[in-house]
N, C-alpha and C positions, 0 to 999 in steps of 0.2 A: 398656816403657823397657827399653833395654841394662842387662845386669847385668854382663858380662864386659869385659874392656879390648878384646879382639878384636872385639865386637861394636859397641862405641863405636867405634873406629876404622874401619870398614866404614861407617858412617854418615857421619863424620866426612869422610872420603875423597870419599865419593861428594857431598856439599854443597859441600865444597870445590872438589874440580876442577870439578863444575856450576858452581860462579858465577865461577872462575878463566875457562873455556871462553866466561862471557858477559861479558868485560873487567873482572871486578870486580878490585879488586888487592888483595893477599893481606892490607896494614896494615887495609883496610876492613872485613875479615871477623872476626865472633868470634865461636867454638866454646863451646859449652855442654856438656861430655859427663857432666850429670844426675849428682851426689849424692843418693843413694838412703841411707837410715837405716840406719847400722851395728846398731841394736836388732833389725831383721829380718834380717841376716845381717851377721858382723863381716867377711867379705872384702871387702864394697862400698867400705870405706875406701882399702883397697889399690888395689883395681880404678880407683877415681877417680884415684887419684894417678897410676897407671901409665898412665891413657888423656892425663891433662895432660902429662905427660913425654915422650908418643910422640906427642903432639897437637902440642907446641911444636919436636920436636925434627924429626917429618916436613915441616912445613909453616912453613919459615922467618919470621918477621915476622908471623905470623897471632896474635890475642887471641883469651885465654879469658877467661869469666866463669863463677859459678855461685854457686848458694843455698846456701853454706856450711855456715849453721844447719841446714841440712835432713838431713847427716850424724846430727844427735844428738834429734832427732824421737825421742820416745817415751821419750829416758832420764831416768833419773830425777835426774841433776843437772844438767840441762839448762841451766837458768837459770846456774849458772858459765860 
């Protein structure tokens, strides 16, 4: 799983451009930049947010989706 914004962008670039080259319109593409738990590394939240920002900036019209609850996995106050 990618840990940095750059790693996520390399994968997103390859996937999105591959789909575009195969005539998939950008509005039909959804990218999940993979939310990783901040309980294992507190920079994962920042890297995730940076990746979202770069994806929607670099690929106008693209959609993002993600399992946001993953970010709080194993944190003591997760139910809140």
